[in-house]
C-alpha positions, 0 to 999 in steps of 0.5 A: 044814715050817714052817722050810722055809716060813720060809726060802722067805719069807726068799728071796722077801723078799730078792728084794723088797728086791733085785730086781736080783739075780733072776738069782741066783734063777732056778733057785730060782724056775723049778725048786725052788719049782714042784717043791716045790709039786708034791711037797706037792700030791701028798703031800696027795693021797696022804695024804688017800686013804691011798695011795702010802705008799712015794711019800709017804715019798719025798716026805717025804725030798725035802721035808726035802732041800729045806729044805737047798736053801733054806738054801744058797740063803739063804747064797749070797744073803747071801755075794754081798751081803757080797762086794758090800758089801766091794767098796763099802767097798774103793772107798770106802777108795780114794777117801777115801785118794786124797782125803787123808781117811783110810780107813774100814777099817784106819784108823790109830787110834794117831795120834789 
C-alpha cells in the first residue's frame, strides 16, 4: 500500500507544480482516486468485522492493480512533459539558427 500512496503523492505533486495540466488527470481525479478510497474504506470495514472474506480478497487484487494504474499515470504525465520540453528545444534551436547564433542540440562541435 505504501508504494501506491507514494505514487499518489507524486501525481498530486505534479498537479501542484503544473496546474495547467489538470486535463491529463481528470479521470484519475474523478474516478480512480474516489474508487480507491471506496475500496480501502470497505476493506477496512470488512476486515474489522471479519466479514466478506472473498470480497476482501478481490479488493486486495484491485488495489494491487491500482498501483499499476498510478504508475502508468505517472509515466504518461512525464512523457507528455518530455514532449513539451523537446518541442521547446526544437523551437529554441530554430530561433537560434535563424538568428545565426548556432544550435542548442546537434551543434557542430568540430568547428570549435
